[in-house]
SEDO-747345 format. One record per residue (C-alpha): residue in three letters; x, z, y. Coordinates in pm, 1 decimal. Example, Ala and Ser with C-alpha at 12.3 -4.5 7.8 and 13.67 -1.06 7.14 Angstrom:
// residues 2
rest ALA x 1230.0 z 780.0 y -450.0;
rest SER x 1367.0 z 714.0 y -106.0;
//
This chain:
// residues 212
rest MET x 6236.4 z 19794.0 y -25739.6;
rest PRO x 6134.4 z 20003.8 y -25436.8;
rest LYS x 6098.7 z 20370.4 y -25514.0;
rest ASP x 5754.4 z 20523.8 y -25558.9;
rest ASP x 5722.8 z 20796.2 y -25295.7;
rest SER x 5619.3 z 21042.6 y -25567.8;
rest ALA x 5905.2 z 20956.1 y -25803.7;
rest PRO x 6233.5 z 21148.1 y -25822.6;
rest VAL x 6498.2 z 20996.3 y -25598.8;
rest ARG x 6867.5 z 20958.0 y -25666.3;
rest SER x 7059.2 z 21250.3 y -25522.0;
rest ARG x 7251.5 z 21166.2 y -25210.1;
rest PRO x 7630.1 z 21187.7 y -25235.4;
rest LEU x 7760.1 z 21529.0 y -25147.8;
rest THR x 8115.5 z 21444.7 y -25049.7;
rest PRO x 8211.7 z 21285.4 y -24717.7;
rest ARG x 8381.8 z 21007.6 y -24912.2;
rest GLY x 8066.1 z 20944.0 y -25110.9;
rest GLU x 7860.5 z 20932.7 y -24791.9;
rest ARG x 8102.3 z 20681.1 y -24643.1;
rest THR x 8089.0 z 20462.7 y -24953.3;
rest ARG x 7710.4 z 20467.4 y -24965.9;
rest SER x 7686.4 z 20385.9 y -24595.7;
rest ALA x 7939.8 z 20105.3 y -24636.7;
rest LEU x 7733.4 z 19956.5 y -24920.4;
rest ILE x 7413.4 z 19969.4 y -24714.6;
rest SER x 7585.3 z 19807.5 y -24417.4;
rest ALA x 7739.4 z 19542.2 y -24641.7;
rest ALA x 7406.8 z 19473.2 y -24812.7;
rest ARG x 7240.8 z 19417.2 y -24478.0;
rest THR x 7513.5 z 19170.0 y -24378.9;
rest VAL x 7480.3 z 18980.0 y -24706.5;
rest PHE x 7099.6 z 18979.7 y -24710.4;
rest GLU x 7081.2 z 18852.5 y -24352.6;
rest ARG x 7344.9 z 18587.4 y -24420.1;
rest ASP x 7233.1 z 18460.6 y -24760.5;
rest GLY x 6873.3 z 18577.0 y -24800.2;
rest PHE x 6767.1 z 18812.6 y -25075.1;
rest SER x 6733.9 z 18563.7 y -25360.6;
rest ASP x 7081.1 z 18414.2 y -25315.2;
rest SER x 7259.7 z 18745.0 y -25260.6;
rest ARG x 7464.3 z 18892.9 y -25544.8;
rest LEU x 7578.7 z 19247.0 y -25606.4;
rest THR x 7936.7 z 19123.7 y -25618.4;
rest ASP x 7890.4 z 18980.9 y -25267.3;
rest ILE x 7775.5 z 19321.7 y -25146.7;
rest THR x 8057.7 z 19517.5 y -25308.3;
rest ALA x 8314.2 z 19266.7 y -25182.9;
rest GLU x 8174.5 z 19298.5 y -24831.0;
rest ALA x 8192.1 z 19677.6 y -24864.3;
rest ASN x 8545.0 z 19655.1 y -25007.4;
rest CYS x 8460.1 z 19870.2 y -25306.0;
rest ALA x 8455.1 z 19825.2 y -25683.2;
rest THR x 8143.8 z 19677.2 y -25837.0;
rest GLY x 8111.9 z 19977.7 y -26067.1;
rest SER x 8087.3 z 20206.6 y -25765.2;
rest PHE x 7760.0 z 20040.9 y -25667.0;
rest TYR x 7573.7 z 20204.8 y -25953.6;
rest THR x 7681.3 z 20550.6 y -25842.9;
rest TYR x 7445.3 z 20512.2 y -25548.2;
rest PHE x 7192.6 z 20240.0 y -25631.6;
rest ASP x 7014.5 z 20108.8 y -25937.9;
rest SER x 6974.3 z 19745.3 y -25838.2;
rest LYS x 6971.8 z 19488.4 y -25561.4;
rest GLU x 6608.9 z 19580.0 y -25493.7;
rest ASP x 6704.1 z 19945.8 y -25466.3;
rest ILE x 6967.7 z 19885.8 y -25200.6;
rest LEU x 6735.5 z 19652.4 y -25008.3;
rest ASP x 6487.6 z 19938.5 y -24997.4;
rest ALA x 6758.9 z 20159.5 y -24845.1;
rest VAL x 6847.7 z 19891.1 y -24589.2;
rest LEU x 6483.1 z 19852.9 y -24487.7;
rest ALA x 6438.0 z 20230.0 y -24466.3;
rest GLU x 6722.9 z 20249.2 y -24213.6;
rest ALA x 6573.1 z 19963.6 y -24012.9;
rest GLN x 6234.6 z 20136.2 y -24007.1;
rest GLU x 6395.1 z 20449.3 y -23863.0;
rest ASP x 6546.6 z 20237.2 y -23587.3;
rest MET x 6211.4 z 20074.7 y -23511.6;
rest LEU x 6003.6 z 20392.4 y -23539.8;
rest HIS x 6247.2 z 20613.4 y -23347.7;
rest PRO x 6447.5 z 20379.4 y -23123.9;
rest GLY x 6612.0 z 20663.8 y -22935.8;
rest LEU x 6445.2 z 20603.3 y -22601.2;
rest PRO x 6317.1 z 20932.4 y -22461.4;
rest HIS x 6085.6 z 20761.8 y -22214.4;
rest VAL x 5872.9 z 20637.8 y -22504.8;
rest GLU x 5726.6 z 20984.8 y -22552.5;
rest PRO x 5434.5 z 21066.4 y -22323.2;
rest ALA x 5640.7 z 21276.1 y -22084.7;
rest SER x 5384.6 z 21223.3 y -21809.4;
rest ASP x 5007.6 z 21251.2 y -21845.1;
rest ASP x 4957.9 z 21067.5 y -21516.7;
rest ASP x 5014.0 z 20711.4 y -21640.1;
rest PRO x 4922.5 z 20646.6 y -22004.9;
rest THR x 4958.7 z 20272.5 y -21942.5;
rest ALA x 5327.4 z 20327.5 y -21867.3;
rest VAL x 5363.7 z 20516.7 y -22195.3;
rest ILE x 5207.3 z 20227.1 y -22388.7;
rest GLU x 5429.0 z 19979.5 y -22203.3;
rest ALA x 5742.3 z 20180.6 y -22281.5;
rest ALA x 5647.2 z 20207.7 y -22648.3;
rest ASN x 5583.7 z 19833.3 y -22672.1;
rest ARG x 5914.9 z 19752.3 y -22504.7;
rest ALA x 6104.5 z 19988.6 y -22733.9;
rest TYR x 5940.0 z 19832.3 y -23039.3;
rest PHE x 6014.4 z 19475.5 y -22928.3;
rest GLU x 6375.7 z 19561.0 y -22852.8;
rest ALA x 6415.3 z 19730.0 y -23191.2;
rest TYR x 6250.2 z 19435.9 y -23366.2;
rest ARG x 6487.6 z 19196.6 y -23192.2;
rest ARG x 6782.6 z 19402.1 y -23322.5;
rest ASN x 6639.8 z 19378.8 y -23674.5;
rest ALA x 6485.7 z 19030.2 y -23662.5;
rest GLN x 6699.2 z 18870.7 y -23934.2;
rest LEU x 6631.3 z 19159.8 y -24166.7;
rest MET x 6258.2 z 19132.2 y -24098.8;
rest LEU x 6274.9 z 18773.2 y -24224.2;
rest VAL x 6431.8 z 18901.0 y -24545.9;
rest ARG x 6151.8 z 19155.8 y -24573.6;
rest GLU x 5893.0 z 18878.8 y -24540.5;
rest GLN x 6070.0 z 18677.2 y -24810.2;
rest VAL x 6076.0 z 18962.8 y -25059.2;
rest ALA x 5724.8 z 19086.6 y -24982.6;
rest GLY x 5598.4 z 18740.7 y -25073.1;
rest LEU x 5758.6 z 18766.5 y -25415.4;
rest SER x 5710.5 z 19130.0 y -25512.4;
rest THR x 5392.4 z 19334.8 y -25532.7;
rest GLU x 5606.1 z 19649.8 y -25523.4;
rest PHE x 5766.9 z 19550.0 y -25194.7;
rest ARG x 5429.1 z 19453.6 y -25053.0;
rest GLU x 5307.5 z 19804.4 y -25128.2;
rest THR x 5622.1 z 19951.4 y -24972.4;
rest ARG x 5565.6 z 19741.6 y -24664.0;
rest ARG x 5202.6 z 19855.1 y -24646.4;
rest ARG x 5302.0 z 20221.3 y -24665.0;
rest ARG x 5566.5 z 20181.2 y -24397.8;
rest GLY x 5325.5 z 19993.9 y -24174.3;
rest GLN x 5080.8 z 20280.5 y -24217.1;
rest VAL x 5333.5 z 20513.6 y -24054.1;
rest PHE x 5324.3 z 20304.4 y -23735.5;
rest ALA x 4945.6 z 20284.0 y -23745.2;
rest GLU x 4903.2 z 20659.4 y -23788.8;
rest ARG x 5136.9 z 20731.4 y -23499.2;
rest ASN x 4942.1 z 20496.2 y -23274.4;
rest ALA x 4611.6 z 20639.5 y -23398.0;
rest LYS x 4726.3 z 20982.7 y -23283.3;
rest ARG x 4790.7 z 20841.6 y -22935.2;
rest ILE x 4444.6 z 20688.2 y -22925.2;
rest ARG x 4281.9 z 21014.2 y -23040.2;
rest ASP x 4467.4 z 21202.6 y -22768.0;
rest LEU x 4344.1 z 20956.9 y -22505.1;
rest GLN x 3987.7 z 20980.7 y -22638.6;
rest ALA x 4002.9 z 21358.9 y -22624.6;
rest ARG x 4103.7 z 21332.4 y -22258.1;
rest GLY x 3814.4 z 21097.3 y -22186.3;
rest LEU x 4049.5 z 20806.3 y -22113.1;
rest ALA x 3976.1 z 20572.0 y -22405.9;
rest ASP x 3662.7 z 20424.1 y -22563.4;
rest PRO x 3513.4 z 20711.0 y -22767.1;
rest ASP x 3333.3 z 20473.7 y -23003.4;
rest LEU x 3654.8 z 20329.4 y -23144.2;
rest ASP x 3778.1 z 20444.8 y -23481.4;
rest PRO x 4135.5 z 20544.6 y -23387.3;
rest LEU x 4299.4 z 20440.2 y -23713.6;
rest ALA x 4115.8 z 20106.5 y -23737.5;
rest ALA x 4204.0 z 20028.3 y -23375.5;
rest ALA x 4564.0 z 20133.3 y -23429.9;
rest ARG x 4596.1 z 19911.2 y -23737.1;
rest ALA x 4462.4 z 19611.6 y -23546.5;
rest LEU x 4680.9 z 19668.8 y -23241.4;
rest SER x 4992.7 z 19752.5 y -23442.7;
rest GLY x 4942.3 z 19434.1 y -23643.8;
rest MET x 4904.5 z 19232.6 y -23324.8;
rest VAL x 5225.4 z 19366.6 y -23172.0;
rest SER x 5415.3 z 19324.8 y -23499.2;
rest ARG x 5304.4 z 18962.0 y -23527.9;
rest MET x 5400.4 z 18892.7 y -23167.6;
rest ALA x 5747.4 z 19027.9 y -23246.1;
rest TYR x 5769.9 z 18826.1 y -23568.6;
rest TYR x 5693.6 z 18497.6 y -23396.0;
rest GLY x 5903.5 z 18576.8 y -23091.8;
rest PHE x 6218.2 z 18711.9 y -23254.4;
rest GLY x 6188.6 z 18625.6 y -23622.7;
rest LEU x 6067.6 z 18266.4 y -23604.7;
rest GLY x 6235.2 z 18200.1 y -23270.8;
rest ASP x 5947.2 z 18117.9 y -23040.9;
rest GLU x 6056.6 z 18093.6 y -22679.2;
rest VAL x 5960.7 z 18432.5 y -22538.7;
rest ASP x 6044.8 z 18628.7 y -22228.1;
rest MET x 6075.2 z 19000.0 y -22303.0;
rest ASP x 5898.1 z 19108.8 y -21985.7;
rest GLU x 5610.3 z 18866.7 y -22045.6;
rest LEU x 5583.4 z 18978.1 y -22407.3;
rest VAL x 5568.4 z 19343.9 y -22305.5;
rest PHE x 5316.7 z 19273.0 y -22029.0;
rest THR x 5085.8 z 19077.0 y -22261.2;
rest ALA x 5098.0 z 19332.1 y -22543.6;
rest THR x 5037.3 z 19618.1 y -22302.3;
rest ARG x 4748.0 z 19450.0 y -22125.0;
rest LEU x 4582.4 z 19371.6 y -22459.1;
rest TRP x 4636.0 z 19729.5 y -22578.7;
rest VAL x 4489.6 z 19876.6 y -22259.1;
rest ASN x 4188.5 z 19645.0 y -22260.3;
rest ALA x 4123.4 z 19691.8 y -22631.8;
rest ILE x 4098.2 z 20070.5 y -22615.6;
rest GLY x 3914.3 z 20070.5 y -22281.1;
rest LEU x 4188.3 z 20275.5 y -22119.0;
rest ARG x 4104.0 z 20442.5 y -21789.9;
rest ARG x 4342.1 z 20606.1 y -21546.6;
rest PRO x 4328.7 z 20984.0 y -21519.9;
rest THR x 4140.3 z 21108.6 y -21216.1;
//
């Protein structure tokens, strides 16, 4: 099952070969999970895809659930830190542009990971442990967005009566659901329209004002 954040974790491989094998297993697991779904995937499918012996799997992971947790952790890093420097508030002059850039980066990252997000939904519906893991990971996004709202409030640019974390949870959930329907379930969506709508709703919801 997913690891408790307070529990000891399996030591990462120390040798370059071990790192390569572990990475190959994670990549293979993602391929198999996206192709077959979690329930129908087998460990032998994963090790065959990774071109390694089945016994090698247990050097790095305890179970199918354990390796799914590793796959999802990598996807979260991609979605939380998509590698786009313009997402950071490099300019204080246009906070709307910062929100727009962050929304676009998130949607693009979600689109890259859409099939895996469907697997996550499947497993979260079956496992209380994975639901808790999903909640904790979602909290990371909410806390990051809450910090942005607090910063804007401190500058007198956002509604001071809003609770930053509550607002961030609501807005993060909205954007996540828009991505799920657009890229996970396959609604017909235009990226620019999606970004525009999410940004306008964000700006209106927090009462954003332009700096003077």
